[in-house]
SERO-896479 format. One record per residue (C-alpha): x, y, z; residue in three letters; residue number from 0. Coordinates in steps of 0.5 Angstrom, whole numbers, plus 500, padded with zeros to 3 digits. Example, Ala and Ser with C-alpha at 12.3 -4.5 7.8 and 13.67 -1.06 7.14 Angstrom:
+-----+-----+-----+-----+-----+
!   x !   y !   z !   r !   k !
+-----+-----+-----+-----+-----+
! 525 ! 491 ! 516 ! ALA !   0 !
! 527 ! 498 ! 514 ! SER !   1 !
+-----+-----+-----+-----+-----+
***
This chain:
+-----+-----+-----+-----+-----+
!   x !   y !   z !   r !   k !
+-----+-----+-----+-----+-----+
! 592 ! 281 ! 081 ! MET !   0 !
! 596 ! 288 ! 083 ! THR !   1 !
! 600 ! 291 ! 078 ! LEU !   2 !
! 606 ! 289 ! 082 ! PHE !   3 !
! 604 ! 282 ! 082 ! GLN !   4 !
! 603 ! 282 ! 075 ! ARG !   5 !
! 610 ! 285 ! 074 ! PHE !   6 !
! 613 ! 280 ! 078 ! GLN !   7 !
! 609 ! 274 ! 074 ! SER !   8 !
! 614 ! 276 ! 068 ! PHE !   9 !
! 620 ! 274 ! 072 ! PHE !  10 !
! 622 ! 268 ! 076 ! SER !  11 !
! 626 ! 271 ! 082 ! ARG !  12 !
! 623 ! 273 ! 088 ! THR !  13 !
! 623 ! 281 ! 090 ! ILE !  14 !
! 626 ! 282 ! 097 ! PRO !  15 !
! 620 ! 286 ! 101 ! VAL !  16 !
! 622 ! 290 ! 107 ! PRO !  17 !
! 618 ! 290 ! 114 ! ALA !  18 !
! 611 ! 291 ! 113 ! THR !  19 !
! 609 ! 298 ! 114 ! LEU !  20 !
! 602 ! 300 ! 116 ! THR !  21 !
! 601 ! 308 ! 114 ! PRO !  22 !
! 594 ! 308 ! 116 ! ALA !  23 !
! 597 ! 308 ! 123 ! SER !  24 !
! 600 ! 314 ! 122 ! LEU !  25 !
! 594 ! 318 ! 122 ! VAL !  26 !
! 593 ! 319 ! 129 ! HIS !  27 !
! 598 ! 321 ! 134 ! THR !  28 !
! 595 ! 320 ! 142 ! PRO !  29 !
! 596 ! 325 ! 146 ! SER !  30 !
! 598 ! 324 ! 154 ! VAL !  31 !
! 594 ! 326 ! 159 ! SER !  32 !
! 597 ! 330 ! 165 ! PRO !  33 !
! 593 ! 328 ! 170 ! GLY !  34 !
! 590 ! 332 ! 176 ! PRO !  35 !
! 595 ! 338 ! 178 ! LYS !  36 !
! 596 ! 340 ! 185 ! GLU !  37 !
! 598 ! 347 ! 187 ! THR !  38 !
! 602 ! 349 ! 193 ! VAL !  39 !
! 603 ! 357 ! 195 ! SER !  40 !
! 599 ! 359 ! 189 ! GLY !  41 !
! 603 ! 356 ! 184 ! LEU !  42 !
! 601 ! 356 ! 177 ! ALA !  43 !
! 600 ! 349 ! 173 ! THR !  44 !
! 602 ! 348 ! 166 ! TYR !  45 !
! 597 ! 344 ! 162 ! SER !  46 !
! 600 ! 339 ! 157 ! ILE !  47 !
! 597 ! 341 ! 150 ! PRO !  48 !
! 595 ! 335 ! 145 ! ALA !  49 !
! 599 ! 334 ! 139 ! VAL !  50 !
! 594 ! 336 ! 133 ! PRO !  51 !
! 593 ! 331 ! 127 ! VAL !  52 !
! 594 ! 333 ! 120 ! PRO !  53 !
! 587 ! 334 ! 117 ! ALA !  54 !
! 590 ! 332 ! 110 ! ASP !  55 !
! 588 ! 325 ! 108 ! PRO !  56 !
! 593 ! 320 ! 106 ! LEU !  57 !
! 594 ! 319 ! 099 ! PRO !  58 !
! 591 ! 313 ! 095 ! GLN !  59 !
! 598 ! 310 ! 093 ! TRP !  60 !
! 601 ! 311 ! 100 ! LEU !  61 !
! 594 ! 307 ! 103 ! ALA !  62 !
! 598 ! 300 ! 103 ! ASP !  63 !
! 604 ! 297 ! 102 ! GLU !  64 !
! 601 ! 294 ! 095 ! GLU !  65 !
! 599 ! 301 ! 093 ! SER !  66 !
! 606 ! 303 ! 094 ! LEU !  67 !
! 609 ! 297 ! 090 ! ARG !  68 !
! 605 ! 299 ! 084 ! ASP !  69 !
! 607 ! 306 ! 084 ! GLU !  70 !
! 614 ! 304 ! 085 ! GLY !  71 !
! 613 ! 299 ! 079 ! VAL !  72 !
! 609 ! 304 ! 075 ! LEU !  73 !
! 615 ! 309 ! 075 ! PHE !  74 !
! 620 ! 304 ! 074 ! GLY !  75 !
! 617 ! 302 ! 068 ! LEU !  76 !
! 616 ! 309 ! 065 ! SER !  77 !
! 621 ! 314 ! 064 ! ASP !  78 !
! 619 ! 319 ! 070 ! ALA !  79 !
! 624 ! 320 ! 075 ! ARG !  80 !
! 622 ! 318 ! 082 ! PRO !  81 !
! 624 ! 325 ! 085 ! ASP !  82 !
! 617 ! 328 ! 085 ! SER !  83 !
! 614 ! 321 ! 089 ! LYS !  84 !
! 620 ! 321 ! 094 ! LEU !  85 !
! 618 ! 329 ! 095 ! ALA !  86 !
! 611 ! 327 ! 096 ! GLN !  87 !
! 613 ! 322 ! 101 ! ILE !  88 !
! 617 ! 326 ! 105 ! ARG !  89 !
! 612 ! 332 ! 105 ! ALA !  90 !
! 607 ! 328 ! 107 ! TYR !  91 !
! 611 ! 325 ! 113 ! PHE !  92 !
! 614 ! 332 ! 114 ! GLY !  93 !
! 606 ! 334 ! 115 ! GLN !  94 !
! 606 ! 329 ! 120 ! LEU !  95 !
! 612 ! 331 ! 124 ! ASN !  96 !
! 611 ! 338 ! 124 ! ALA !  97 !
! 606 ! 338 ! 130 ! PRO !  98 !
! 610 ! 333 ! 134 ! LEU !  99 !
! 617 ! 337 ! 133 ! GLU ! 100 !
! 613 ! 343 ! 135 ! GLU ! 101 !
! 610 ! 340 ! 141 ! ALA ! 102 !
! 617 ! 337 ! 143 ! ILE ! 103 !
! 620 ! 344 ! 143 ! GLY ! 104 !
! 614 ! 347 ! 147 ! GLN ! 105 !
! 615 ! 341 ! 152 ! TYR ! 106 !
! 623 ! 342 ! 152 ! THR ! 107 !
! 622 ! 350 ! 153 ! GLU ! 108 !
! 617 ! 348 ! 159 ! LYS ! 109 !
! 622 ! 343 ! 162 ! ILE ! 110 !
! 628 ! 348 ! 162 ! SER ! 111 !
! 623 ! 353 ! 165 ! GLU ! 112 !
! 621 ! 348 ! 171 ! LEU ! 113 !
! 628 ! 346 ! 172 ! ASN ! 114 !
! 631 ! 353 ! 172 ! LEU ! 115 !
! 625 ! 355 ! 178 ! PHE ! 116 !
! 627 ! 348 ! 181 ! ILE ! 117 !
! 635 ! 350 ! 181 ! GLU ! 118 !
! 633 ! 357 ! 184 ! GLN ! 119 !
! 629 ! 355 ! 189 ! ARG ! 120 !
! 634 ! 349 ! 191 ! GLU ! 121 !
! 640 ! 354 ! 191 ! ASN ! 122 !
! 636 ! 359 ! 196 ! HIS ! 123 !
! 634 ! 352 ! 200 ! LEU ! 124 !
! 641 ! 351 ! 201 ! THR ! 125 !
! 643 ! 358 ! 203 ! ALA ! 126 !
! 638 ! 358 ! 208 ! LEU ! 127 !
! 640 ! 351 ! 211 ! ARG ! 128 !
! 647 ! 353 ! 211 ! ASP ! 129 !
! 645 ! 360 ! 215 ! GLN ! 130 !
! 640 ! 356 ! 219 ! LEU ! 131 !
! 646 ! 351 ! 221 ! ASP ! 132 !
! 651 ! 356 ! 222 ! THR ! 133 !
! 646 ! 360 ! 227 ! LEU ! 134 !
! 644 ! 353 ! 231 ! ARG ! 135 !
! 652 ! 352 ! 232 ! ASN ! 136 !
! 654 ! 359 ! 234 ! LYS ! 137 !
! 655 ! 359 ! 241 ! GLN ! 138 !
! 655 ! 365 ! 246 ! PRO ! 139 !
! 662 ! 368 ! 247 ! GLY ! 140 !
! 665 ! 367 ! 254 ! THR ! 141 !
! 667 ! 373 ! 258 ! ASN ! 142 !
! 671 ! 375 ! 264 ! ASN ! 143 !
! 667 ! 381 ! 267 ! LEU ! 144 !
! 668 ! 379 ! 274 ! PHE ! 145 !
! 675 ! 377 ! 274 ! ARG ! 146 !
! 677 ! 384 ! 270 ! ASN ! 147 !
! 672 ! 388 ! 275 ! SER ! 148 !
! 676 ! 385 ! 281 ! PHE ! 149 !
! 682 ! 387 ! 277 ! SER ! 150 !
! 680 ! 394 ! 276 ! LEU ! 151 !
! 678 ! 395 ! 283 ! VAL ! 152 !
! 685 ! 392 ! 285 ! LEU ! 153 !
! 689 ! 397 ! 280 ! SER ! 154 !
! 685 ! 403 ! 282 ! LEU ! 155 !
! 687 ! 401 ! 290 ! ALA ! 156 !
! 694 ! 401 ! 287 ! LEU ! 157 !
! 694 ! 407 ! 284 ! CYS ! 158 !
! 691 ! 411 ! 290 ! VAL ! 159 !
! 696 ! 408 ! 294 ! GLY ! 160 !
! 702 ! 410 ! 289 ! ASN ! 161 !
! 699 ! 417 ! 289 ! TYR ! 162 !
! 699 ! 418 ! 297 ! PHE ! 163 !
! 706 ! 415 ! 297 ! LEU ! 164 !
! 708 ! 421 ! 292 ! ILE ! 165 !
! 704 ! 426 ! 295 ! ASP ! 166 !
! 708 ! 424 ! 302 ! GLU ! 167 !
! 715 ! 425 ! 298 ! THR ! 168 !
! 713 ! 431 ! 295 ! LEU ! 169 !
! 710 ! 435 ! 301 ! ARG ! 170 !
! 716 ! 438 ! 304 ! PRO ! 171 !
! 718 ! 441 ! 298 ! ALA ! 172 !
! 711 ! 442 ! 294 ! PHE ! 173 !
! 706 ! 444 ! 299 ! ALA ! 174 !
! 701 ! 444 ! 293 ! ASN ! 175 !
! 697 ! 438 ! 292 ! ARG ! 176 !
! 696 ! 439 ! 285 ! TRP ! 177 !
! 703 ! 438 ! 284 ! ILE ! 178 !
! 703 ! 431 ! 287 ! ALA ! 179 !
! 697 ! 430 ! 282 ! VAL ! 180 !
! 701 ! 432 ! 276 ! GLY ! 181 !
! 707 ! 428 ! 278 ! VAL ! 182 !
! 703 ! 422 ! 279 ! PHE ! 183 !
! 699 ! 422 ! 272 ! LEU ! 184 !
! 705 ! 424 ! 268 ! ALA ! 185 !
! 709 ! 417 ! 271 ! GLY ! 186 !
! 702 ! 413 ! 271 ! MET ! 187 !
! 699 ! 413 ! 265 ! PHE ! 188 !
! 702 ! 413 ! 258 ! ASN ! 189 !
! 696 ! 415 ! 253 ! LEU ! 190 !
! 700 ! 414 ! 247 ! ALA ! 191 !
! 698 ! 406 ! 246 ! GLY ! 192 !
! 693 ! 402 ! 249 ! ARG ! 193 !
! 697 ! 396 ! 251 ! THR ! 194 !
! 704 ! 395 ! 254 ! SER ! 195 !
! 710 ! 391 ! 251 ! PHE ! 196 !
! 710 ! 388 ! 258 ! PHE ! 197 !
! 703 ! 384 ! 257 ! TYR ! 198 !
! 704 ! 382 ! 250 ! GLU ! 199 !
! 708 ! 376 ! 247 ! THR ! 200 !
! 712 ! 376 ! 240 ! ASN ! 201 !
! 712 ! 384 ! 240 ! THR ! 202 !
! 718 ! 387 ! 237 ! ARG ! 203 !
! 721 ! 392 ! 242 ! LEU ! 204 !
! 724 ! 398 ! 239 ! THR ! 205 !
! 728 ! 404 ! 242 ! VAL ! 206 !
! 722 ! 408 ! 240 ! ARG ! 207 !
! 717 ! 404 ! 243 ! ARG ! 208 !
! 722 ! 403 ! 249 ! LEU ! 209 !
! 722 ! 411 ! 250 ! LEU ! 210 !
! 715 ! 412 ! 249 ! GLU ! 211 !
! 713 ! 407 ! 255 ! GLU ! 212 !
! 719 ! 408 ! 259 ! ALA ! 213 !
! 722 ! 415 ! 258 ! GLY ! 214 !
! 716 ! 419 ! 262 ! LEU ! 215 !
! 716 ! 414 ! 268 ! PRO ! 216 !
! 723 ! 414 ! 269 ! LEU ! 217 !
! 724 ! 421 ! 268 ! ALA ! 218 !
! 718 ! 422 ! 274 ! THR ! 219 !
! 721 ! 417 ! 278 ! SER ! 220 !
! 728 ! 421 ! 278 ! VAL ! 221 !
! 724 ! 427 ! 280 ! PHE ! 222 !
! 721 ! 424 ! 286 ! ILE ! 223 !
! 728 ! 420 ! 287 ! PHE ! 224 !
! 731 ! 427 ! 287 ! ILE ! 225 !
! 726 ! 430 ! 292 ! GLN ! 226 !
! 726 ! 424 ! 297 ! ALA ! 227 !
! 734 ! 425 ! 298 ! LEU ! 228 !
! 732 ! 432 ! 301 ! GLN ! 229 !
! 728 ! 429 ! 307 ! SER ! 230 !
! 730 ! 421 ! 307 ! GLN ! 231 !
! 736 ! 417 ! 307 ! THR ! 232 !
! 740 ! 415 ! 300 ! VAL ! 233 !
! 738 ! 408 ! 301 ! ILE ! 234 !
! 730 ! 410 ! 302 ! LYS ! 235 !
! 731 ! 414 ! 296 ! SER ! 236 !
! 733 ! 409 ! 292 ! ILE ! 237 !
! 728 ! 404 ! 294 ! GLY ! 238 !
! 723 ! 409 ! 293 ! LEU ! 239 !
! 726 ! 410 ! 286 ! PHE ! 240 !
! 725 ! 403 ! 284 ! VAL ! 241 !
! 719 ! 402 ! 287 ! PHE ! 242 !
! 715 ! 408 ! 284 ! VAL ! 243 !
! 719 ! 407 ! 277 ! PHE ! 244 !
! 716 ! 399 ! 277 ! PHE ! 245 !
! 709 ! 402 ! 279 ! LEU ! 246 !
! 709 ! 407 ! 274 ! PHE ! 247 !
! 711 ! 402 ! 269 ! LEU ! 248 !
! 706 ! 396 ! 271 ! LEU ! 249 !
! 700 ! 399 ! 275 ! ALA ! 250 !
! 698 ! 404 ! 270 ! GLY ! 251 !
! 698 ! 400 ! 264 ! LYS ! 252 !
! 695 ! 394 ! 268 ! LEU ! 253 !
! 689 ! 399 ! 269 ! LEU ! 254 !
! 688 ! 401 ! 262 ! LEU ! 255 !
! 689 ! 394 ! 260 ! ASN ! 256 !
! 683 ! 392 ! 265 ! THR ! 257 !
! 679 ! 398 ! 262 ! LEU ! 258 !
! 680 ! 395 ! 255 ! SER ! 259 !
! 678 ! 388 ! 257 ! ALA ! 260 !
! 672 ! 390 ! 261 ! ILE ! 261 !
! 670 ! 394 ! 254 ! GLN ! 262 !
! 671 ! 387 ! 250 ! THR ! 263 !
! 667 ! 383 ! 256 ! ASP ! 264 !
! 661 ! 388 ! 255 ! LEU ! 265 !
! 661 ! 388 ! 247 ! LEU ! 266 !
! 661 ! 380 ! 248 ! THR ! 267 !
! 655 ! 380 ! 253 ! ILE ! 268 !
! 651 ! 385 ! 248 ! GLN ! 269 !
! 653 ! 380 ! 242 ! GLN ! 270 !
! 651 ! 374 ! 246 ! ASN ! 271 !
! 644 ! 377 ! 247 ! ARG ! 272 !
! 643 ! 379 ! 240 ! GLN ! 273 !
! 645 ! 372 ! 238 ! LEU ! 274 !
! 639 ! 369 ! 243 ! LEU ! 275 !
! 634 ! 374 ! 239 ! VAL ! 276 !
! 637 ! 372 ! 233 ! GLN ! 277 !
! 636 ! 365 ! 234 ! LYS ! 278 !
! 629 ! 366 ! 237 ! VAL ! 279 !
! 627 ! 370 ! 231 ! GLN ! 280 !
! 630 ! 367 ! 225 ! HIS ! 281 !
! 630 ! 360 ! 226 ! ILE ! 282 !
! 623 ! 359 ! 226 ! ALA ! 283 !
! 622 ! 364 ! 220 ! ALA ! 284 !
! 628 ! 360 ! 216 ! TRP ! 285 !
! 625 ! 353 ! 218 ! GLU ! 286 !
! 618 ! 356 ! 215 ! SER ! 287 !
! 622 ! 358 ! 209 ! ASP ! 288 !
! 625 ! 352 ! 208 ! ILE ! 289 !
! 619 ! 348 ! 208 ! GLU ! 290 !
! 615 ! 353 ! 203 ! ARG ! 291 !
! 621 ! 352 ! 198 ! LEU ! 292 !
! 621 ! 344 ! 199 ! THR ! 293 !
! 613 ! 344 ! 197 ! GLN ! 294 !
! 615 ! 349 ! 192 ! GLU ! 295 !
! 620 ! 344 ! 189 ! ILE ! 296 !
! 616 ! 338 ! 190 ! ASP ! 297 !
! 610 ! 342 ! 186 ! ALA ! 298 !
! 615 ! 344 ! 180 ! PHE ! 299 !
! 617 ! 337 ! 180 ! ARG ! 300 !
! 610 ! 334 ! 180 ! MET ! 301 !
! 609 ! 339 ! 174 ! GLN ! 302 !
! 615 ! 337 ! 170 ! LYS ! 303 !
! 614 ! 329 ! 170 ! TRP ! 304 !
! 608 ! 329 ! 166 ! PRO ! 305 !
! 611 ! 334 ! 161 ! ILE ! 306 !
! 617 ! 329 ! 161 ! VAL ! 307 !
! 613 ! 323 ! 160 ! THR ! 308 !
! 609 ! 327 ! 154 ! ALA ! 309 !
! 616 ! 329 ! 151 ! LEU ! 310 !
! 619 ! 322 ! 151 ! ASN ! 311 !
! 612 ! 319 ! 148 ! GLN ! 312 !
! 613 ! 325 ! 142 ! ALA ! 313 !
! 620 ! 323 ! 141 ! GLU ! 314 !
! 618 ! 316 ! 140 ! THR ! 315 !
! 612 ! 318 ! 135 ! ASN ! 316 !
! 617 ! 322 ! 132 ! LEU ! 317 !
! 622 ! 317 ! 131 ! THR ! 318 !
! 617 ! 312 ! 129 ! ARG ! 319 !
! 615 ! 316 ! 124 ! LEU ! 320 !
! 622 ! 318 ! 121 ! ASN ! 321 !
! 623 ! 310 ! 121 ! THR ! 322 !
! 616 ! 309 ! 117 ! GLN ! 323 !
! 618 ! 315 ! 112 ! ARG ! 324 !
! 625 ! 312 ! 111 ! ASP ! 325 !
! 622 ! 305 ! 110 ! GLY ! 326 !
! 617 ! 308 ! 105 ! PHE ! 327 !
! 622 ! 311 ! 101 ! VAL ! 328 !
! 627 ! 305 ! 101 ! HIS ! 329 !
! 621 ! 301 ! 099 ! LEU ! 330 !
! 619 ! 305 ! 093 ! PHE ! 331 !
! 626 ! 306 ! 091 ! ILE ! 332 !
! 627 ! 299 ! 091 ! SER ! 333 !
! 621 ! 297 ! 087 ! GLU ! 334 !
! 623 ! 303 ! 082 ! PHE ! 335 !
! 630 ! 301 ! 081 ! GLU ! 336 !
! 628 ! 293 ! 080 ! LEU ! 337 !
! 623 ! 295 ! 075 ! ALA ! 338 !
! 627 ! 300 ! 071 ! ARG ! 339 !
! 633 ! 295 ! 071 ! SER ! 340 !
! 628 ! 290 ! 068 ! LEU ! 341 !
! 624 ! 294 ! 064 ! ARG ! 342 !
! 629 ! 293 ! 058 ! ASP ! 343 !
! 627 ! 286 ! 058 ! ARG ! 344 !
! 620 ! 287 ! 057 ! LEU ! 345 !
! 617 ! 288 ! 050 ! THR ! 346 !
! 613 ! 295 ! 049 ! GLU ! 347 !
! 607 ! 291 ! 049 ! GLN ! 348 !
! 608 ! 288 ! 055 ! GLN ! 349 !
! 610 ! 294 ! 059 ! ARG ! 350 !
! 603 ! 297 ! 056 ! LYS ! 351 !
! 600 ! 291 ! 058 ! GLY ! 352 !
! 602 ! 292 ! 065 ! ILE ! 353 !
! 602 ! 299 ! 066 ! ILE ! 354 !
! 594 ! 299 ! 063 ! ASN ! 355 !
! 592 ! 293 ! 067 ! TYR ! 356 !
! 586 ! 295 ! 072 ! GLU ! 357 !
+-----+-----+-----+-----+-----+
***
């Protein structure tokens, strides 16, 4: 008969018993085998460490439930406080929990590290896919090189014809042809701007811009009109004035705008060639990088899941140990308090008989 059974025989009441505990099962904590590891592109593998087992033996009074009950009754019948025994229980389970807590910390740190590697490669993978989609969807720009070239030829022919008209008008007064060239250039080309308000929409027309674009052509046309009056009739001179004035306003700007359009077309053609080269060079390289990053992400995840499994098992074992520790503490306190509350109902001889029972 155990000490607890002997103490219980003095009373007819039944002492409540918590769930059966098996302290012997606490000595061994199985480790998780991670299984074979695979490597991709030389990535280092991570070996899951085995959880160490404490070397200290289980105290005799914690070996089974009856021994723990006897210890609680013994302390309850004596004048001793239960604090030392409770501290021993917690210290023993703290020794069991320490390697599990250390392993949980290692697993959590390694999982965080792998998650960081996965996140970095997923961000790089997303950026590469966006660049690849953008490059694939980018289409060559359109150009009007043929139309603008033809327009340039017509503009040049128009300017040459206008020059000869001015030369014929000024020849009676000025025999030197360089004078006709200077008058022609002065009226034909306004080099202050690349475009004209005649070819722009939604443009605010100011007095300053009007003078910049129409002032010199008007002055040149008036000069030609005055010279034409010396050799031609007034009607012909007026007609020549109107004709030359509008040629100055439109033909010169048309020529400059056409040159700008051709420059834009040539730049577009160059960009289209660069786009073709980029598609040939970058698409294959980016697809290879995407495949490599995908394999690396899969490799990191293959390393992560065994660690997650080991972490879950370690947390489960830690929770189980804490539950058993609380059960031990509760069992000891319940027997201690019961024995302490009934101690005064026993005689001194009965108490000594129970305590000295072997």
